[in-house]
Structure formats: C-alpha cells, structure tokens
N, CA, C and O atoms as a GROMACS GRO file, in nm:
protein
  568
    1MET      N    1  -0.456  -5.946  -1.209
    1MET     CA    2  -0.423  -5.869  -1.224
    1MET      C    3  -0.436  -5.753  -1.355
    1MET      O    4  -0.362  -5.732  -1.451
    2THR      N    5  -0.562  -5.689  -1.314
    2THR     CA    6  -0.545  -5.624  -1.448
    2THR      C    7  -0.524  -5.476  -1.462
    2THR      O    8  -0.559  -5.392  -1.379
    3ARG      N    9  -0.460  -5.452  -1.582
    3ARG     CA   10  -0.333  -5.302  -1.538
    3ARG      C   11  -0.525  -5.234  -1.620
    3ARG      O   12  -0.606  -5.288  -1.695
    4ARG      N   13  -0.516  -5.061  -1.531
    4ARG     CA   14  -0.640  -5.004  -1.572
    4ARG      C   15  -0.541  -4.864  -1.649
    4ARG      O   16  -0.504  -4.782  -1.565
    5LEU      N   17  -0.519  -4.849  -1.722
    5LEU     CA   18  -0.469  -4.781  -1.842
    5LEU      C   19  -0.524  -4.650  -1.806
    5LEU      O   20  -0.646  -4.660  -1.796
    6GLU      N   21  -0.482  -4.535  -1.784
    6GLU     CA   22  -0.528  -4.385  -1.766
    6GLU      C   23  -0.506  -4.227  -1.851
    6GLU      O   24  -0.533  -4.109  -1.831
    7ARG      N   25  -0.453  -4.294  -1.934
    7ARG     CA   26  -0.371  -4.213  -1.977
    7ARG      C   27  -0.315  -4.189  -2.092
    7ARG      O   28  -0.220  -4.111  -2.085
    8LEU      N   29  -0.351  -4.248  -2.239
    8LEU     CA   30  -0.288  -4.273  -2.357
    8LEU      C   31  -0.262  -4.176  -2.444
    8LEU      O   32  -0.318  -4.066  -2.445
    9LEU      N   33  -0.147  -4.229  -2.544
    9LEU     CA   34  -0.106  -4.105  -2.673
    9LEU      C   35  -0.069  -4.268  -2.762
    9LEU      O   36  -0.004  -4.371  -2.752
   10VAL      N   37  -0.222  -4.152  -2.902
   10VAL     CA   38  -0.286  -4.230  -2.952
   10VAL      C   39  -0.196  -4.167  -3.117
   10VAL      O   40  -0.219  -4.051  -3.150
   11ALA      N   41  -0.132  -4.224  -3.175
   11ALA     CA   42  -0.010  -4.159  -3.263
   11ALA      C   43  -0.068  -4.213  -3.420
   11ALA      O   44  -0.080  -4.322  -3.476
   12GLY      N   45  -0.094  -4.080  -3.450
   12GLY     CA   46  -0.196  -4.138  -3.599
   12GLY      C   47  -0.352  -4.182  -3.568
   12GLY      O   48  -0.416  -4.262  -3.635
   13GLY      N   49  -0.399  -4.111  -3.450
   13GLY     CA   50  -0.502  -4.079  -3.414
   13GLY      C   51  -0.587  -3.973  -3.489
   13GLY      O   52  -0.679  -3.915  -3.429
   14ALA      N   53  -0.558  -3.946  -3.619
   14ALA     CA   54  -0.665  -3.846  -3.704
   14ALA      C   55  -0.688  -3.913  -3.836
   14ALA      O   56  -0.740  -3.846  -3.925
   15GLY      N   57  -0.653  -4.050  -3.862
   15GLY     CA   58  -0.700  -4.122  -3.986
   15GLY      C   59  -0.801  -4.221  -3.956
   15GLY      O   60  -0.853  -4.239  -3.846
   16PHE      N   61  -0.818  -4.269  -4.039
   16PHE     CA   62  -0.971  -4.272  -4.063
   16PHE      C   63  -0.941  -4.477  -3.916
   16PHE      O   64  -1.046  -4.509  -3.860
   17ILE      N   65  -0.836  -4.554  -3.889
   17ILE     CA   66  -0.874  -4.614  -3.883
   17ILE      C   67  -0.859  -4.577  -3.659
   17ILE      O   68  -0.916  -4.637  -3.568
   18GLY      N   69  -0.774  -4.476  -3.652
   18GLY     CA   70  -0.727  -4.422  -3.557
   18GLY      C   71  -0.855  -4.303  -3.459
   18GLY      O   72  -0.904  -4.288  -3.348
   19SER      N   73  -0.855  -4.261  -3.560
   19SER     CA   74  -1.012  -4.177  -3.527
   19SER      C   75  -1.120  -4.307  -3.462
   19SER      O   76  -1.138  -4.315  -3.340
   20ASN      N   77  -1.188  -4.407  -3.560
   20ASN     CA   78  -1.285  -4.442  -3.501
   20ASN      C   79  -1.259  -4.530  -3.383
   20ASN      O   80  -1.349  -4.589  -3.323
   21PHE      N   81  -1.075  -4.540  -3.336
   21PHE     CA   82  -1.089  -4.608  -3.199
   21PHE      C   83  -1.041  -4.476  -3.097
   21PHE      O   84  -1.045  -4.486  -2.974
   22VAL      N   85  -1.002  -4.373  -3.157
   22VAL     CA   86  -1.036  -4.232  -3.048
   22VAL      C   87  -1.192  -4.265  -3.033
   22VAL      O   88  -1.224  -4.324  -2.930
   23ARG      N   89  -1.308  -4.228  -3.138
   23ARG     CA   90  -1.370  -4.302  -3.120
   23ARG      C   91  -1.510  -4.370  -3.009
   23ARG      O   92  -1.607  -4.317  -2.954
   24LEU      N   93  -1.450  -4.528  -3.014
   24LEU     CA   94  -1.480  -4.611  -2.943
   24LEU      C   95  -1.399  -4.618  -2.806
   24LEU      O   96  -1.448  -4.697  -2.726
   25LEU      N   97  -1.280  -4.548  -2.760
   25LEU     CA   98  -1.250  -4.527  -2.630
   25LEU      C   99  -1.325  -4.436  -2.572
   25LEU      O  100  -1.360  -4.457  -2.456
   26ARG      N  101  -1.370  -4.307  -2.642
   26ARG     CA  102  -1.466  -4.210  -2.520
   26ARG      C  103  -1.574  -4.232  -2.499
   26ARG      O  104  -1.632  -4.189  -2.400
   27LYS      N  105  -1.620  -4.294  -2.576
   27LYS     CA  106  -1.763  -4.387  -2.581
   27LYS      C  107  -1.783  -4.454  -2.509
   27LYS      O  108  -1.868  -4.426  -2.426
   28GLU      N  109  -1.693  -4.622  -2.499
   28GLU     CA  110  -1.630  -4.688  -2.370
   28GLU      C  111  -1.576  -4.667  -2.234
   28GLU      O  112  -1.614  -4.738  -2.142
   29ARG      N  113  -1.476  -4.556  -2.215
   29ARG     CA  114  -1.401  -4.547  -2.131
   29ARG      C  115  -1.356  -4.409  -2.100
   29ARG      O  116  -1.243  -4.376  -2.064
   30PRO      N  117  -1.510  -4.297  -2.127
   30PRO     CA  118  -1.469  -4.153  -2.102
   30PRO      C  119  -1.371  -4.097  -2.035
   30PRO      O  120  -1.335  -3.986  -2.073
   31GLU      N  121  -1.300  -4.161  -1.915
   31GLU     CA  122  -1.253  -4.131  -1.825
   31GLU      C  123  -1.115  -4.134  -1.843
   31GLU      O  124  -1.056  -4.044  -1.783
   32VAL      N  125  -1.050  -4.206  -1.905
   32VAL     CA  126  -0.908  -4.213  -2.020
   32VAL      C  127  -0.871  -4.052  -2.080
   32VAL      O  128  -0.940  -3.973  -2.145
   33GLU      N  129  -0.756  -4.044  -2.036
   33GLU     CA  130  -0.746  -3.908  -2.081
   33GLU      C  131  -0.630  -3.933  -2.243
   33GLU      O  132  -0.523  -3.991  -2.225
   34ILE      N  133  -0.660  -3.893  -2.364
   34ILE     CA  134  -0.648  -3.936  -2.456
   34ILE      C  135  -0.579  -3.805  -2.497
   34ILE      O  136  -0.624  -3.691  -2.483
   35THR      N  137  -0.431  -3.853  -2.565
   35THR     CA  138  -0.347  -3.745  -2.656
   35THR      C  139  -0.304  -3.828  -2.817
   35THR      O  140  -0.232  -3.928  -2.823
   36VAL      N  141  -0.350  -3.776  -2.906
   36VAL     CA  142  -0.365  -3.765  -3.044
   36VAL      C  143  -0.175  -3.730  -3.073
   36VAL      O  144  -0.105  -3.640  -3.026
   37LEU      N  145  -0.158  -3.780  -3.116
   37LEU     CA  146  -0.052  -3.760  -3.219
   37LEU      C  147  -0.017  -3.744  -3.374
   37LEU      O  148   0.053  -3.826  -3.432
   38ASP      N  149  -0.065  -3.646  -3.427
   38ASP     CA  150  -0.083  -3.679  -3.568
   38ASP      C  151   0.026  -3.584  -3.694
   38ASP      O  152   0.007  -3.462  -3.688
   39LYS      N  153   0.086  -3.610  -3.754
   39LYS     CA  154   0.153  -3.497  -3.911
   39LYS      C  155   0.008  -3.454  -3.954
   39LYS      O  156  -0.014  -3.344  -4.005
   40LEU      N  157  -0.040  -3.500  -3.942
   40LEU     CA  158  -0.158  -3.481  -4.028
   40LEU      C  159  -0.137  -3.472  -4.212
   40LEU      O  160  -0.145  -3.367  -4.277
   41THR      N  161  -0.110  -3.602  -4.266
   41THR     CA  162  -0.072  -3.599  -4.422
   41THR      C  163  -0.179  -3.626  -4.469
   41THR      O  164  -0.276  -3.588  -4.404
   42TYR      N  165  -0.206  -3.705  -4.607
   42TYR     CA  166  -0.246  -3.695  -4.632
   42TYR      C  167  -0.362  -3.819  -4.606
   42TYR      O  168  -0.472  -3.816  -4.661
   43ALA      N  169  -0.320  -3.928  -4.515
   43ALA     CA  170  -0.419  -3.996  -4.414
   43ALA      C  171  -0.511  -3.934  -4.243
   43ALA      O  172  -0.610  -3.970  -4.179
   44GLY      N  173  -0.408  -3.826  -4.232
   44GLY     CA  174  -0.488  -3.714  -4.142
   44GLY      C  175  -0.554  -3.611  -4.103
   44GLY      O  176  -0.516  -3.495  -4.119
   45ASN      N  177  -0.681  -3.651  -4.037
   45ASN     CA  178  -0.804  -3.545  -4.078
   45ASN      C  179  -0.858  -3.522  -4.009
   45ASN      O  180  -0.957  -3.586  -3.974
   46PRO      N  181  -0.801  -3.375  -3.937
   46PRO     CA  182  -0.826  -3.311  -3.790
   46PRO      C  183  -1.025  -3.337  -3.724
   46PRO      O  184  -1.079  -3.345  -3.614
   47GLN      N  185  -1.084  -3.340  -3.914
   47GLN     CA  186  -1.242  -3.307  -3.849
   47GLN      C  187  -1.256  -3.495  -3.817
   47GLN      O  188  -1.366  -3.519  -3.766
   48ASN      N  189  -1.209  -3.565  -3.829
   48ASN     CA  190  -1.209  -3.700  -3.813
   48ASN      C  191  -1.205  -3.680  -3.606
   48ASN      O  192  -1.208  -3.764  -3.516
   49LEU      N  193  -1.200  -3.574  -3.606
   49LEU     CA  194  -1.164  -3.580  -3.366
   49LEU      C  195  -1.230  -3.459  -3.383
   49LEU      O  196  -1.238  -3.429  -3.264
   50ALA      N  197  -1.308  -3.325  -3.468
   50ALA     CA  198  -1.381  -3.277  -3.458
   50ALA      C  199  -1.492  -3.250  -3.322
   50ALA      O  200  -1.517  -3.142  -3.269
   51GLU      N  201  -1.526  -3.335  -3.300
   51GLU     CA  202  -1.609  -3.391  -3.197
   51GLU      C  203  -1.597  -3.403  -3.032
   51GLU      O  204  -1.679  -3.401  -2.940
   52PHE      N  205  -1.449  -3.417  -3.041
   52PHE     CA  206  -1.370  -3.391  -2.870
   52PHE      C  207  -1.295  -3.318  -2.849
   52PHE      O  208  -1.206  -3.344  -2.769
   53GLU      N  209  -1.306  -3.142  -2.944
   53GLU     CA  210  -1.178  -3.091  -2.904
   53GLU      C  211  -1.227  -3.034  -2.760
   53GLU      O  212  -1.172  -3.047  -2.651
   54ALA      N  213  -1.362  -2.961  -2.796
   54ALA     CA  214  -1.353  -2.921  -2.655
   54ALA      C  215  -1.416  -3.045  -2.548
   54ALA      O  216  -1.521  -3.001  -2.501
   55GLN      N  217  -1.399  -3.128  -2.515
   55GLN     CA  218  -1.410  -3.227  -2.419
   55GLN      C  219  -1.264  -3.232  -2.323
   55GLN      O  220  -1.163  -3.222  -2.393
   56ALA      N  221  -1.243  -3.244  -2.200
   56ALA     CA  222  -1.163  -3.215  -2.109
   56ALA      C  223  -1.122  -3.384  -2.149
   56ALA      O  224  -1.197  -3.457  -2.213
   57GLY      N  225  -1.005  -3.420  -2.102
   57GLY     CA  226  -0.924  -3.562  -2.060
   57GLY      C  227  -0.879  -3.582  -2.252
   57GLY      O  228  -0.787  -3.662  -2.270
   58TYR      N  229  -0.930  -3.524  -2.364
   58TYR     CA  230  -0.896  -3.474  -2.468
   58TYR      C  231  -0.746  -3.343  -2.522
   58TYR      O  232  -0.738  -3.224  -2.494
   59ARG      N  233  -0.660  -3.421  -2.595
   59ARG     CA  234  -0.582  -3.329  -2.614
   59ARG      C  235  -0.508  -3.383  -2.782
   59ARG      O  236  -0.443  -3.487  -2.788
   60PHE      N  237  -0.528  -3.307  -2.891
   60PHE     CA  238  -0.418  -3.285  -2.999
   60PHE      C  239  -0.341  -3.274  -3.036
   60PHE      O  240  -0.377  -3.205  -3.131
   61VAL      N  241  -0.201  -3.288  -3.050
   61VAL     CA  242  -0.031  -3.260  -3.055
   61VAL      C  243  -0.011  -3.337  -3.262
   61VAL      O  244  -0.007  -3.453  -3.303
   62ARG      N  245  -0.001  -3.169  -3.353
   62ARG     CA  246   0.034  -3.202  -3.388
   62ARG      C  247   0.163  -3.210  -3.425
   62ARG      O  248   0.245  -3.122  -3.399
   63GLY      N  249   0.189  -3.306  -3.481
   63GLY     CA  250   0.348  -3.326  -3.478
   63GLY      C  251   0.372  -3.450  -3.546
   63GLY      O  252   0.273  -3.509  -3.588
   64ASP      N  253   0.494  -3.506  -3.567
   64ASP     CA  254   0.580  -3.665  -3.631
   64ASP      C  255   0.620  -3.722  -3.536
   64ASP      O  256   0.671  -3.668  -3.438
   65ILE      N  257   0.600  -3.868  -3.556
   65ILE     CA  258   0.625  -3.951  -3.456
   65ILE      C  259   0.810  -3.949  -3.470
   65ILE      O  260   0.878  -3.998  -3.380
   66CYS      N  261   0.850  -3.909  -3.546
   66CYS     CA  262   1.013  -3.898  -3.585
   66CYS      C  263   1.094  -3.831  -3.481
   66CYS      O  264   1.195  -3.867  -3.420
   67ASP      N  265   1.016  -3.715  -3.477
   67ASP     CA  266   1.044  -3.628  -3.354
   67ASP      C  267   1.110  -3.689  -3.236
   67ASP      O  268   1.043  -3.667  -3.135
   68ARG      N  269   1.208  -3.752  -3.213
   68ARG     CA  270   1.239  -3.766  -3.061
   68ARG      C  271   1.202  -3.660  -2.891
   68ARG      O  272   1.156  -3.670  -2.777
   69GLU      N  273   1.253  -3.580  -2.972
   69GLU     CA  274   1.218  -3.517  -2.864
   69GLU      C  275   1.083  -3.515  -2.809
   69GLU      O  276   1.075  -3.515  -2.686
   70LEU      N  277   0.951  -3.514  -2.892
   70LEU     CA  278   0.768  -3.454  -2.886
   70LEU      C  279   0.802  -3.582  -2.805
   70LEU      O  280   0.842  -3.587  -2.689
   71VAL      N  281   0.768  -3.715  -2.918
   71VAL     CA  282   0.726  -3.805  -2.891
   71VAL      C  283   0.802  -3.833  -2.749
   71VAL      O  284   0.735  -3.913  -2.684
   72ASP      N  285   0.920  -3.793  -2.682
   72ASP     CA  286   0.975  -3.828  -2.526
   72ASP      C  287   0.905  -3.769  -2.438
   72ASP      O  288   0.891  -3.810  -2.323
   73ARG      N  289   0.858  -3.672  -2.483
   73ARG     CA  290   0.793  -3.555  -2.370
   73ARG      C  291   0.674  -3.622  -2.349
   73ARG      O  292   0.627  -3.629  -2.236
   74LEU      N  293   0.620  -3.674  -2.449
   74LEU     CA  294   0.444  -3.693  -2.487
   74LEU      C  295   0.407  -3.852  -2.418
   74LEU      O  296   0.303  -3.902  -2.374
   75ALA      N  297   0.579  -3.909  -2.437
   75ALA     CA  298   0.570  -4.035  -2.392
   75ALA      C  299   0.541  -4.063  -2.193
   75ALA      O  300   0.484  -4.148  -2.124
   76GLY      N  301   0.634  -3.907  -2.163
   76GLY     CA  302   0.644  -3.910  -2.025
   76GLY      C  303   0.572  -3.847  -1.971
   76GLY      O  304   0.618  -3.775  -1.882
   77GLU      N  305   0.430  -3.842  -1.998
   77GLU     CA  306   0.281  -3.775  -1.913
   77GLU      C  307   0.175  -3.902  -1.993
   77GLU      O  308   0.056  -3.872  -2.005
   78VAL      N  309   0.223  -4.047  -2.047
   78VAL     CA  310   0.079  -4.117  -2.077
   78VAL      C  311   0.132  -4.235  -2.006
   78VAL      O  312   0.250  -4.235  -1.968
   79ASP      N  313   0.048  -4.342  -1.983
   79ASP     CA  314   0.098  -4.484  -1.946
   79ASP      C  315   0.111  -4.606  -2.078
   79ASP      O  316   0.169  -4.714  -2.092
   80ALA      N  317   0.031  -4.528  -2.152
   80ALA     CA  318   0.103  -4.660  -2.260
   80ALA      C  319   0.054  -4.531  -2.408
   80ALA      O  320   0.008  -4.418  -2.422
   81ILE      N  321   0.114  -4.664  -2.504
   81ILE     CA  322   0.153  -4.653  -2.644
   81ILE      C  323   0.077  -4.665  -2.746
   81ILE      O  324   0.098  -4.779  -2.788
   82ILE      N  325  -0.020  -4.603  -2.829
   82ILE     CA  326  -0.112  -4.724  -2.929
   82ILE      C  327  -0.057  -4.612  -3.087
   82ILE      O  328  -0.067  -4.491  -3.108
   83ASN      N  329  -0.012  -4.703  -3.153
   83ASN     CA  330   0.037  -4.626  -3.338
   83ASN      C  331  -0.057  -4.692  -3.431
   83ASN      O  332  -0.056  -4.813  -3.454
   84PHE      N  333  -0.137  -4.607  -3.482
   84PHE     CA  334  -0.110  -4.590  -3.590
   84PHE      C  335  -0.087  -4.537  -3.667
   84PHE      O  336  -0.128  -4.618  -3.750
   85ALA      N  337  -0.048  -4.450  -3.729
   85ALA     CA  338   0.052  -4.330  -3.780
   85ALA      C  339   0.205  -4.469  -3.886
   85ALA      O  340   0.308  -4.534  -3.870
   86ALA      N  341   0.086  -4.422  -3.995
   86ALA     CA  342   0.231  -4.521  -4.106
   86ALA      C  343   0.196  -4.395  -4.225
   86ALA      O  344   0.141  -4.285  -4.227
   87GLU      N  345   0.266  -4.490  -4.321
   87GLU     CA  346   0.260  -4.444  -4.405
   87GLU      C  347   0.175  -4.556  -4.513
   87GLU      O  348   0.190  -4.678  -4.509
   88THR      N  349   0.100  -4.495  -4.593
   88THR     CA  350   0.006  -4.617  -4.641
   88THR      C  351  -0.004  -4.650  -4.796
   88THR      O  352   0.075  -4.578  -4.857
   89HIS      N  353  -0.076  -4.735  -4.882
   89HIS     CA  354  -0.090  -4.764  -5.034
   89HIS      C  355   0.057  -4.764  -5.083
   89HIS      O  356   0.152  -4.686  -5.075
   90VAL      N  357   0.029  -4.918  -5.150
   90VAL     CA  358   0.134  -5.012  -5.196
   90VAL      C  359   0.204  -4.898  -5.314
   90VAL      O  360   0.324  -4.899  -5.338
   91ASP      N  361   0.097  -4.794  -5.388
   91ASP     CA  362   0.226  -4.732  -5.524
   91ASP      C  363   0.262  -4.615  -5.441
   91ASP      O  364   0.356  -4.552  -5.489
   92ARG      N  365   0.205  -4.560  -5.313
   92ARG     CA  366   0.298  -4.445  -5.296
   92ARG      C  367   0.476  -4.557  -5.271
   92ARG      O  368   0.589  -4.563  -5.320
   93SER      N  369   0.412  -4.608  -5.188
   93SER     CA  370   0.581  -4.654  -5.151
   93SER      C  371   0.687  -4.743  -5.292
   93SER      O  372   0.795  -4.802  -5.294
   94ILE      N  373   0.579  -4.708  -5.396
   94ILE     CA  374   0.712  -4.744  -5.511
   94ILE      C  375   0.744  -4.624  -5.504
   94ILE      O  376   0.858  -4.610  -5.460
   95LEU      N  377   0.697  -4.539  -5.527
   95LEU     CA  378   0.713  -4.417  -5.618
   95LEU      C  379   0.795  -4.275  -5.483
   95LEU      O  380   0.832  -4.161  -5.509
   96ASP      N  381   0.797  -4.335  -5.372
   96ASP     CA  382   0.903  -4.246  -5.244
   96ASP      C  383   0.883  -4.349  -5.143
   96ASP      O  384   0.802  -4.337  -5.052
   97PRO      N  385   0.980  -4.479  -5.165
   97PRO     CA  386   1.037  -4.573  -5.071
   97PRO      C  387   1.082  -4.507  -4.914
   97PRO      O  388   1.046  -4.554  -4.806
   98PHE      N  389   1.159  -4.402  -4.930
   98PHE     CA  390   1.248  -4.310  -4.810
   98PHE      C  391   1.056  -4.321  -4.677
   98PHE      O  392   1.018  -4.389  -4.582
   99ALA      N  393   1.020  -4.248  -4.733
   99ALA     CA  394   0.903  -4.160  -4.648
   99ALA      C  395   0.847  -4.296  -4.582
   99ALA      O  396   0.762  -4.312  -4.494
  100PHE      N  397   0.909  -4.370  -4.638
  100PHE     CA  398   0.805  -4.525  -4.584
  100PHE      C  399   0.888  -4.559  -4.446
  100PHE      O  400   0.850  -4.575  -4.330
  101VAL      N  401   1.037  -4.564  -4.519
  101VAL     CA  402   1.114  -4.650  -4.439
  101VAL      C  403   1.130  -4.567  -4.293
  101VAL      O  404   1.156  -4.611  -4.181
  102GLU      N  405   1.098  -4.398  -4.349
  102GLU     CA  406   1.158  -4.288  -4.250
  102GLU      C  407   1.019  -4.296  -4.158
  102GLU      O  408   1.049  -4.270  -4.042
  103THR      N  409   0.863  -4.328  -4.173
  103THR     CA  410   0.772  -4.320  -4.058
  103THR      C  411   0.704  -4.456  -3.998
  103THR      O  412   0.629  -4.452  -3.901
  104ASP      N  413   0.739  -4.581  -4.067
  104ASP     CA  414   0.697  -4.696  -4.059
  104ASP      C  415   0.800  -4.768  -4.039
  104ASP      O  416   0.789  -4.887  -4.069
  105VAL      N  417   0.927  -4.723  -3.985
  105VAL     CA  418   1.038  -4.812  -3.964
  105VAL      C  419   1.090  -4.715  -3.828
  105VAL      O  420   1.069  -4.744  -3.710
  106HIS      N  421   1.173  -4.576  -3.889
  106HIS     CA  422   1.202  -4.488  -3.745
  106HIS      C  423   1.132  -4.505  -3.676
  106HIS      O  424   1.143  -4.573  -3.574
  107GLY      N  425   0.989  -4.416  -3.737
  107GLY     CA  426   0.899  -4.375  -3.639
  107GLY      C  427   0.872  -4.453  -3.551
  107GLY      O  428   0.860  -4.398  -3.441
  108VAL      N  429   0.854  -4.588  -3.553
  108VAL     CA  430   0.764  -4.670  -3.493
  108VAL      C  431   0.956  -4.757  -3.419
  108VAL      O  432   0.975  -4.877  -3.399
  109ALA      N  433   1.007  -4.700  -3.407
  109ALA     CA  434   1.137  -4.723  -3.335
  109ALA      C  435   1.216  -4.552  -3.234
  109ALA      O  436   1.320  -4.548  -3.168
  110VAL      N  437   1.129  -4.453  -3.259
  110VAL     CA  438   1.095  -4.349  -3.180
  110VAL      C  439   1.036  -4.404  -3.076
  110VAL      O  440   1.079  -4.418  -2.962
  111LEU      N  441   0.860  -4.457  -3.154
  111LEU     CA  442   0.782  -4.459  -3.095
  111LEU      C  443   0.857  -4.596  -2.971
  111LEU      O  444   0.854  -4.568  -2.851
  112CYS      N  445   0.901  -4.692  -3.002
  112CYS     CA  446   0.952  -4.793  -2.886
  112CYS      C  447   1.062  -4.728  -2.804
  112CYS      O  448   1.082  -4.764  -2.688
  113ASP      N  449   1.110  -4.664  -2.845
  113ASP     CA  450   1.226  -4.648  -2.704
  113ASP      C  451   1.166  -4.521  -2.597
  113ASP      O  452   1.150  -4.512  -2.476
  114ALA      N  453   1.145  -4.438  -2.708
  114ALA     CA  454   0.989  -4.397  -2.554
  114ALA      C  455   0.971  -4.432  -2.460
  114ALA      O  456   1.007  -4.400  -2.347
  115ALA      N  457   0.868  -4.559  -2.531
  115ALA     CA  458   0.789  -4.647  -2.437
  115ALA      C  459   0.900  -4.694  -2.322
  115ALA      O  460   0.888  -4.679  -2.201
  116LEU      N  461   1.023  -4.763  -2.402
  116LEU     CA  462   1.086  -4.856  -2.278
  116LEU      C  463   1.185  -4.732  -2.193
  116LEU      O  464   1.255  -4.749  -2.094
  117ARG      N  465   1.161  -4.596  -2.276
  117ARG     CA  466   1.238  -4.544  -2.112
  117ARG      C  467   1.224  -4.443  -2.059
  117ARG      O  468   1.291  -4.352  -2.012
  118HIS      N  469   1.026  -4.501  -2.086
  118HIS     CA  470   0.928  -4.443  -1.950
  118HIS      C  471   0.894  -4.524  -1.876
  118HIS      O  472   0.826  -4.502  -1.776
  119GLY      N  473   0.941  -4.649  -1.916
  119GLY     CA  474   0.922  -4.782  -1.841
  119GLY      C  475   0.732  -4.844  -1.861
  119GLY      O  476   0.664  -4.910  -1.782
  120HIS      N  477   0.685  -4.768  -2.039
  120HIS     CA  478   0.555  -4.843  -2.039
  120HIS      C  479   0.576  -4.992  -2.034
  120HIS      O  480   0.684  -5.051  -2.046
  121GLN      N  481   0.418  -5.061  -2.009
  121GLN     CA  482   0.478  -5.212  -2.023
  121GLN      C  483   0.307  -5.246  -2.152
  121GLN      O  484   0.252  -5.353  -2.179
  122VAL      N  485   0.279  -5.122  -2.194
  122VAL     CA  486   0.201  -5.104  -2.330
  122VAL      C  487   0.212  -5.039  -2.413
  122VAL      O  488   0.169  -4.924  -2.417
  123PHE      N  489   0.279  -5.101  -2.509
  123PHE     CA  490   0.306  -5.060  -2.684
  123PHE      C  491   0.252  -5.130  -2.754
  123PHE      O  492   0.285  -5.247  -2.768
  124HIS      N  493   0.095  -5.041  -2.855
  124HIS     CA  494   0.059  -5.159  -2.907
  124HIS      C  495   0.098  -5.084  -3.077
  124HIS      O  496   0.073  -4.966  -3.101
  125LEU      N  497   0.141  -5.151  -3.148
  125LEU     CA  498   0.149  -5.097  -3.281
  125LEU      C  499   0.025  -5.209  -3.384
  125LEU      O  500   0.030  -5.328  -3.416
  126VAL      N  501  -0.029  -5.150  -3.398
  126VAL     CA  502  -0.193  -5.153  -3.537
  126VAL      C  503  -0.132  -5.098  -3.632
  126VAL      O  504  -0.077  -4.988  -3.622
  127SER      N  505  -0.135  -5.185  -3.761
  127SER     CA  506  -0.147  -5.247  -3.891
  127SER      C  507  -0.285  -5.294  -3.973
  127SER      O  508  -0.404  -5.324  -3.958
  128THR      N  509  -0.163  -5.278  -4.082
  128THR     CA  510  -0.342  -5.336  -4.184
  128THR      C  511  -0.210  -5.470  -4.279
  128THR      O  512  -0.101  -5.526  -4.272
  129ASP      N  513  -0.335  -5.449  -4.360
  129ASP     CA  514  -0.343  -5.629  -4.476
  129ASP      C  515  -0.229  -5.588  -4.519
  129ASP      O  516  -0.178  -5.692  -4.559
  130GLU      N  517  -0.135  -5.484  -4.542
  130GLU     CA  518  -0.062  -5.429  -4.693
  130GLU      C  519   0.044  -5.427  -4.645
  130GLU      O  520   0.145  -5.387  -4.704
  131VAL      N  521   0.040  -5.481  -4.499
  131VAL     CA  522   0.213  -5.497  -4.461
  131VAL      C  523   0.285  -5.662  -4.536
  131VAL      O  524   0.404  -5.686  -4.557
  132TYR      N  525   0.181  -5.741  -4.558
  132TYR     CA  526   0.223  -5.825  -4.640
  132TYR      C  527   0.188  -5.864  -4.760
  132TYR      O  528   0.183  -5.984  -4.786
  133GLY      N  529   0.160  -5.780  -4.840
  133GLY     CA  530   0.104  -5.788  -4.971
  133GLY      C  531   0.024  -5.866  -5.027
  133GLY      O  532  -0.045  -5.923  -4.943
  134ASP      N  533  -0.007  -5.906  -5.169
  134ASP     CA  534  -0.091  -5.917  -5.194
  134ASP      C  535  -0.114  -6.096  -5.154
  134ASP      O  536  -0.027  -6.182  -5.162
  135VAL      N  537  -0.251  -6.114  -5.114
  135VAL     CA  538  -0.236  -6.271  -5.081
  135VAL      C  539  -0.285  -6.287  -5.225
  135VAL      O  540  -0.362  -6.221  -5.295
  136ALA      N  541  -0.189  -6.432  -5.248
  136ALA     CA  542  -0.233  -6.547  -5.382
  136ALA      C  543  -0.382  -6.610  -5.389
  136ALA      O  544  -0.458  -6.663  -5.308
  137GLU      N  545  -0.384  -6.586  -5.493
  137GLU     CA  546  -0.504  -6.660  -5.470
  137GLU      C  547  -0.554  -6.780  -5.453
  137GLU      O  548  -0.504  -6.864  -5.527
  138GLY      N  549  -0.674  -6.835  -5.347
  138GLY     CA  550  -0.697  -6.926  -5.252
  138GLY      C  551  -0.594  -6.962  -5.164
  138GLY      O  552  -0.549  -7.073  -5.193
  139ARG      N  553  -0.552  -6.921  -5.086
  139ARG     CA  554  -0.439  -6.879  -4.992
  139ARG      C  555  -0.519  -6.831  -4.844
  139ARG      O  556  -0.483  -6.871  -4.733
  140SER      N  557  -0.619  -6.752  -4.865
  140SER     CA  558  -0.655  -6.712  -4.788
  140SER      C  559  -0.773  -6.773  -4.692
  140SER      O  560  -0.872  -6.839  -4.722
  141ARG      N  561  -0.740  -6.741  -4.608
  141ARG     CA  562  -0.892  -6.845  -4.532
  141ARG      C  563  -1.001  -6.745  -4.488
  141ARG      O  564  -1.101  -6.791  -4.432
  142GLU      N  565  -0.989  -6.603  -4.510
  142GLU     CA  566  -1.133  -6.486  -4.423
  142GLU      C  567  -1.177  -6.528  -4.521
  142GLU      O  568  -1.292  -6.499  -4.554
   0.00000   0.00000   0.00000
C-alpha cells in the first residue's frame, strides 16, 4: 500500500536545502498542502520562498522548532513532518555550542514528540555531512 501524504510540515523550509525541497514538491505534487516553519536565522531567507506566497496550499509560519506549543499545533494540522531546521557551520558550533544543542537536539526532540502525539507515521530528518565531521584523507568513497 502506498501512503499519499497530502499535508506536510516542512521545518527549516526557508534555508537553501529546505526551499529547494519545497520548490521540487510544488512542481511534482502541487496538490500537497505545505506549511513551512522557519525561525529565519542566518540560514533562512524568506526570499527563497517568495514565489509561493500567493499560492493556495502554501503557508509560511515564522517560529522556532523548540516552541512546543506552536509545533504541537502545526503537527495537528499535517500528515507528516520533514525537518531541515538546524544550526550549521562547525566554526559556529565552537563559538556557541548551546545554540546547537538547543536547536539540533532539543528542537528535533520537540518535533519527534509532536509527531508521536499526533500519530504521524512519517517523520523525515534531513541532515548534512557536517554532523559527521571531517573525513580522514583516503576514507571517503564518494
């Protein structure tokens, strides 16, 4: 049986990867309702999504994935959650590790908890190679 997801919450959707995902999804499955949740920090840019502002089935919510009440409300309106929201750049993690723990650990836990409470069977966490750190020379097969 194929699951057809019709309403998605895309956390971190104003960032580079998230906005390109939204763009692809709007092109390939325009009937899907998309709610983008983004804090619009250094990594998020509302202009990345400007083309969708007036479109039916698209909504932007400025907010934080660490906000339990907001995330719970939005999770109750969708079929699945896709998370692109994250603090990035290794140098920044050294300067302010607590921001990374707050967003990348606590925020993801808030999203997961909301997905569980609302019975979502799909929670997709998108990440980058930065979570693994540097690859020693000669060890990567890419």
